[in-house]
Structure formats: structure tokens, C-alpha cells
C-alpha positions as CSV (number, residue, x, y, z in Angstrom):
1,M,0.0,0.0,0.0
2,Q,1.3,3.5,-0.9
3,I,-0.1,6.9,-0.2
4,K,0.3,9.9,-2.5
5,I,-0.6,13.6,-2.0
6,T,-2.6,14.7,-5.0
7,D,-3.3,18.3,-3.8
8,M,-1.7,20.5,-1.3
9,S,-3.2,24.0,-1.9
10,P,-3.1,27.1,0.2
11,I,-6.6,28.5,0.0
12,Y,-7.2,32.3,0.1
13,R,-10.9,33.0,0.2
14,S,-10.5,36.3,2.1
15,P,-8.0,37.7,4.6
16,L,-10.0,36.0,7.4
17,D,-10.8,32.8,5.6
18,T,-7.6,31.0,4.6
19,G,-6.2,27.5,5.1
20,V,-4.6,24.5,3.5
21,F,-6.5,22.0,1.5
22,I,-4.9,18.5,1.5
23,Q,-6.0,15.6,-0.7
24,W,-4.5,12.2,-1.1
25,D,-4.9,8.9,-2.9
26,I,-4.0,5.2,-2.3
27,S,-2.4,2.8,-4.7
28,S,-2.3,-1.0,-4.2
29,P,-4.7,-0.9,-1.2
30,P,-5.7,-4.0,0.7
31,S,-9.4,-4.9,0.9
32,A,-9.9,-3.1,4.2
33,N,-11.2,0.0,5.8
34,L,-8.7,2.8,6.0
35,E,-8.2,5.7,8.4
36,F,-5.9,8.7,8.0
37,K,-4.0,10.9,10.3
38,I,-2.7,14.5,9.5
39,E,0.3,16.0,11.3
40,R,2.1,19.3,10.7
41,S,5.6,20.6,11.3
42,V,8.1,23.4,10.3
43,S,10.7,20.7,9.4
44,P,10.4,17.6,7.2
45,E,12.1,15.6,10.0
46,G,9.7,16.8,12.7
47,P,8.7,16.9,15.4
48,F,5.2,16.7,14.0
49,E,2.1,18.0,15.8
50,L,-1.1,16.1,15.5
51,V,-3.8,18.0,13.6
52,R,-6.5,15.3,13.1
53,D,-6.8,11.6,13.2
54,H,-9.4,8.9,12.5
55,I,-10.2,10.6,9.1
56,V,-12.1,8.3,6.7
57,S,-12.4,10.8,3.8
58,Y,-9.9,11.6,1.0
59,Y,-9.3,15.2,2.0
60,F,-8.8,17.6,4.9
61,F,-9.0,21.4,5.2
62,D,-6.6,22.7,7.8
63,Q,-7.9,26.1,9.0
64,Y,-5.4,26.5,11.9
65,R,-4.9,30.2,12.6
66,D,-2.0,32.0,14.3
67,T,-2.4,35.3,16.1
68,P,0.9,36.9,16.8
69,A,0.9,39.8,19.3
70,A,0.5,43.2,17.7
71,G,3.1,45.9,18.5
72,A,2.2,49.2,20.2
73,G,-0.2,51.2,18.2
74,E,-0.4,48.4,15.6
75,T,-3.5,46.6,14.4
76,R,-3.1,43.1,12.9
77,E,-5.6,40.8,11.3
78,N,-5.9,37.2,12.6
79,V,-3.5,35.7,10.0
80,N,-3.2,32.2,8.8
81,F,0.1,30.5,9.7
82,L,1.0,30.4,6.0
83,S,1.4,34.1,6.0
84,L,4.4,33.8,8.3
85,V,7.8,33.4,6.7
86,R,8.3,29.7,7.1
87,T,7.7,26.5,5.3
88,I,5.0,24.1,6.6
89,Y,5.2,20.4,6.2
90,Y,2.4,17.9,6.5
91,R,2.6,14.2,7.2
92,V,-0.3,12.1,6.1
93,S,-0.5,8.5,7.4
94,A,-2.8,5.7,6.4
95,T,-3.7,2.7,8.5
96,A,-5.7,-0.2,7.2
97,S,-7.8,-2.4,9.4
98,T,-5.6,-5.3,8.3
99,G,-2.6,-3.6,9.9
100,E,-0.8,-2.2,6.8
101,T,0.4,1.4,7.0
102,A,1.8,4.0,4.7
103,T,3.1,7.6,5.2
104,V,4.0,10.5,3.1
105,V,5.5,14.0,3.9
106,S,4.9,17.1,1.7
107,D,5.5,20.8,2.0
108,V,3.1,23.7,1.4
109,G,4.1,26.6,-0.8
110,T,4.7,27.9,-4.2
111,D,7.8,28.5,-6.4
112,L,6.2,31.6,-7.9
113,P,7.9,35.0,-7.2
114,P,5.8,37.2,-5.0
115,R,4.2,39.3,-7.8
116,L,3.1,36.2,-9.7
117,A,2.0,34.5,-6.4
118,R,-0.3,37.5,-5.8
119,L,-1.6,37.2,-9.4
120,H,-2.2,33.5,-8.9
121,R,-4.3,34.1,-5.8
122,K,-6.2,36.9,-7.5
123,M,-7.1,34.6,-10.5
124,Q,-8.4,31.9,-8.2
125,R,-10.3,34.4,-6.1
126,D,-11.9,36.1,-9.1
127,L,-13.1,32.7,-10.3
128,G,-14.5,31.9,-6.9
129,V,-16.4,35.2,-6.8
130,S,-17.7,34.5,-10.3
131,L,-18.9,31.1,-9.3
132,K,-20.9,32.6,-6.4
133,F,-23.1,34.3,-8.9
134,N,-23.2,32.1,-12.0
135,G,-22.1,28.7,-10.7
136,V,-24.4,25.7,-10.4
137,P,-24.5,24.1,-7.0
138,T,-23.3,20.6,-7.6
139,Y,-22.4,17.5,-5.5
140,L,-19.1,15.9,-6.2
141,L,-18.9,12.1,-5.5
142,K,-15.3,10.9,-5.8
143,R,-14.9,7.4,-7.2
144,L,-13.4,5.2,-4.5
145,H,-9.9,3.8,-5.0
146,W,-9.8,1.9,-1.7
147,G,-12.0,0.2,0.8
148,I,-13.7,-3.2,1.1
149,R,-13.9,-5.0,-2.2
150,C,-17.4,-5.6,-3.4
151,K,-18.4,-9.2,-2.6
152,K,-21.2,-9.2,-5.3
153,C,-19.3,-8.3,-8.4
154,F,-15.6,-8.1,-7.9
155,D,-13.6,-11.2,-9.1
156,L,-10.6,-11.7,-6.8
157,L,-8.9,-13.9,-9.4
158,T,-9.1,-11.5,-12.4
159,K,-9.2,-8.3,-10.3
160,K,-12.1,-7.1,-12.4
161,V,-15.7,-6.0,-11.9
162,T,-18.1,-8.5,-13.4
163,A,-21.3,-6.5,-13.2
164,S,-21.4,-2.8,-14.3
165,K,-24.9,-2.3,-12.8
166,C,-24.1,-3.7,-9.4
167,E,-26.1,-1.8,-6.8
168,S,-23.6,-2.4,-4.1
169,C,-20.6,-0.7,-5.7
170,Y,-22.2,0.9,-8.8
171,G,-19.6,-0.8,-11.1
172,V,-16.6,0.6,-9.1
173,G,-15.5,-2.5,-7.3
174,F,-15.4,-1.1,-3.8
175,D,-18.4,-1.2,-1.4
176,G,-20.4,2.0,-1.8
177,G,-18.7,2.9,-5.0
178,F,-18.2,6.6,-4.3
179,A,-17.0,8.7,-1.3
180,A,-19.4,10.9,0.7
181,P,-20.4,13.9,-1.4
182,V,-19.2,17.4,-1.0
183,Q,-21.0,20.5,-2.4
184,M,-19.2,22.8,-4.8
185,K,-20.1,25.1,-7.7
186,I,-19.4,24.5,-11.4
187,R,-19.9,26.8,-14.4
188,F,-21.2,25.3,-17.7
189,L,-19.5,26.5,-20.8
190,A,-20.8,26.6,-24.4
191,P,-21.0,23.0,-25.6
192,N,-18.3,21.8,-28.0
193,S,-19.3,19.7,-31.1
194,D,-16.9,17.1,-32.3
195,T,-17.4,15.7,-35.8
196,Q,-15.9,12.3,-36.6
197,M,-15.9,10.0,-39.6
198,S,-17.3,6.5,-38.9
199,P,-18.3,3.5,-41.2
200,Q,-21.8,4.8,-41.1
201,G,-20.8,8.3,-42.1
202,W,-20.1,11.6,-40.3
203,T,-21.2,11.8,-36.7
204,D,-21.5,14.8,-34.4
205,T,-20.8,14.4,-30.7
206,T,-21.6,17.2,-28.3
207,K,-19.3,17.5,-25.3
208,V,-20.5,19.2,-22.1
209,R,-17.7,21.3,-20.6
210,V,-17.6,22.9,-17.2
211,I,-15.0,24.7,-15.1
212,C,-14.5,24.8,-11.3
213,L,-11.8,25.8,-8.8
214,A,-8.6,23.9,-8.4
215,Y,-9.8,21.9,-5.4
216,P,-10.8,19.3,-4.7
217,N,-8.9,17.5,-7.5
218,I,-11.4,15.8,-9.8
219,D,-10.6,12.7,-11.9
220,P,-12.2,10.8,-14.8
221,G,-14.8,8.5,-13.4
222,D,-15.9,10.8,-10.6
223,L,-19.6,11.7,-10.4
224,L,-21.2,15.2,-10.5
225,V,-24.9,15.6,-9.4
226,T,-26.6,19.0,-9.8
227,K,-28.3,20.0,-6.6
228,H,-31.6,21.2,-7.9
229,A,-32.2,19.4,-11.2
230,N,-30.6,16.1,-10.0
231,Q,-28.8,15.7,-13.3
232,R,-26.0,13.2,-13.1
233,Y,-22.8,13.5,-15.0
234,L,-19.8,11.3,-15.3
235,V,-16.4,13.0,-15.7
236,Q,-14.7,11.9,-18.9
237,Q,-11.7,14.2,-19.1
238,Q,-9.9,16.7,-16.8
239,S,-7.4,19.4,-17.7
240,Q,-6.0,22.3,-15.8
241,T,-5.3,26.0,-16.4
242,E,-1.9,26.8,-14.9
243,L,0.3,29.8,-14.2
244,R,3.9,28.6,-14.4
245,R,2.8,25.1,-13.3
246,E,0.6,26.3,-10.4
247,I,-3.0,25.3,-10.9
248,V,-5.5,28.1,-11.3
249,H,-8.7,26.1,-12.1
250,Q,-9.9,22.8,-13.6
251,A,-11.7,22.2,-16.9
252,L,-13.8,19.1,-17.2
253,V,-15.5,17.3,-20.0
254,I,-18.6,15.5,-18.7
255,S,-21.4,13.3,-20.1
256,E,-24.9,13.1,-18.7
257,L,-26.0,9.7,-17.5
258,G,-29.4,8.3,-18.6
259,K,-32.1,7.9,-16.0
260,D,-31.7,4.1,-16.3
261,S,-28.0,4.2,-15.2
262,V,-27.1,2.6,-12.0
263,E,-25.6,5.9,-10.7
264,H,-29.2,7.3,-10.6
265,R,-29.9,4.8,-7.8
266,L,-27.4,6.5,-5.5
267,T,-29.0,8.5,-2.8
268,V,-27.6,11.9,-1.8
269,N,-28.6,13.1,1.6
270,R,-28.6,16.9,1.0
271,E,-29.0,17.8,4.7
272,T,-25.6,16.3,5.6
273,V,-23.4,17.3,2.6
274,P,-20.6,19.7,3.6
275,V,-20.2,22.8,1.4
276,M,-16.7,23.1,0.0
277,Y,-17.4,26.4,-1.9
């Protein structure tokens, strides 16, 4: 079992609403339940301070705040620890119910010079403001990459799913199929038509395109469910707009699922879904 950090993003929503978004993934997992632990330090060797343990999700948003004392006659906002001149390291540990463990350490920061770092934050903030007004509230359900293997449709010999319409894992291969949903906002772009030649002649395929913020990281196979219309989309492609290799936002190509698809049998409890943005 190995753990990999897929996103380690400083989040700047406003001067009083900042933090670090951490997301991870597991490769070669055992068929077991996993728990995760987050620790932070100012050195890659430690000592590390416990931030949160017994996490069963694929992400964590650290909103720890530091309030240094203000000097005489000085007023100072309650600043996030990232605004201090130091590098922060996080250690993410995974523990399976079978006893296997894995650990990874990664730092938070950017290689951009200060002027471009401010531009990068402004570009992300501007898109966030835009999504508040013209974004569509949407639930993101991440496709599971670890957990208990589905006993109904997963073949342990071939390591393949044998029933795409399995109602236990929805064709994913792990019990439940998808992680607990989070709410975010996406903006639909003008559809893009793709004309291709086939043995039957020319065919037109319309691709639905959307954009969203850089976090959480979305992958092909993930599920998007619009909050009000309950339209369900499968993510087909993901690309990123970058500023010198620093991600600004994500662009997705999605396809709407038919009402007879097994994903429409998934129940989303709207009252318990946390709002990401």
C-alpha cells in the first residue's frame, strides 16, 4: 500500500478565511477499511504536531490560525500561519484495518515569485467570486480507490468488476462505489461539437464542458450531481489551467447519464453534505 498527495493547496478566500486543502490517494490498497492521520511541522524531519486523526475521507481542510501579538499602536488581522515566513510540512499517514500502514510528507508553498503568487491568488479568487453568482450548486462524489472489495461483483482472481450495474458498488469494485459527497459550484461553458468519420458516415458528438476551482482534484470516473435538477454527469476528461505550473482552475468534459443508469440509484442526503465552496 502506498499513499500519494494529489493536492496541497493554500486557500485564500478572504484575509480572514484561509487555510490549506490536503487531498490524497492510495495505490495497491488491501481490501480493508482505511483511516488517515494528519500532522504538521516546520521541518520535514519533525517533530510533528497532530492535527486530526481517524479521518475516513480523502481530504482535509486545515484552518489553523496564528495570532501573533501586535506591537504598540499596531492593528493586525488574525492571520493564517502560512502568511508567516516559514515552510509548513504535513505528514499524512494511512492505517488499514488489516494492519498495513503508509506515510508521506509534503510541504506547502509555491515556487512563484511574490508578484506572480499574488496574481495566482487573484485569478483563483476572481473565479471563486464569479462562481458565487453564475455557478451551479453541484455535489461531487469521488470514485473510490480503496476500501472493502465488493463481494457481489468483484472477481478476486481476475481483479475485475463482473457487473457494471451492481447496486452495491455501482460498477466501481469497492463497497459504496463513491465517497461521501461534498458541495461545490461549477460553471457550464458553451457545448463543443466534435465531428468524426465512422463507417456509417459523419457523426456529431456534443461535449459538455464545465470549469471549477482547483480543489478538490477531480478525476475521470468521478460523479457530478446538480443540486436542484438532480442531473448526473460522469467526468470523462480533466485538464488544468496553470500559471507557471501552479494550478488556477480545472476544466472538465462530462457526459450526462441516462435515467436508467445505476448511478441514478445513488441517494444523496442533501442535509448532511458539507459545502466546499
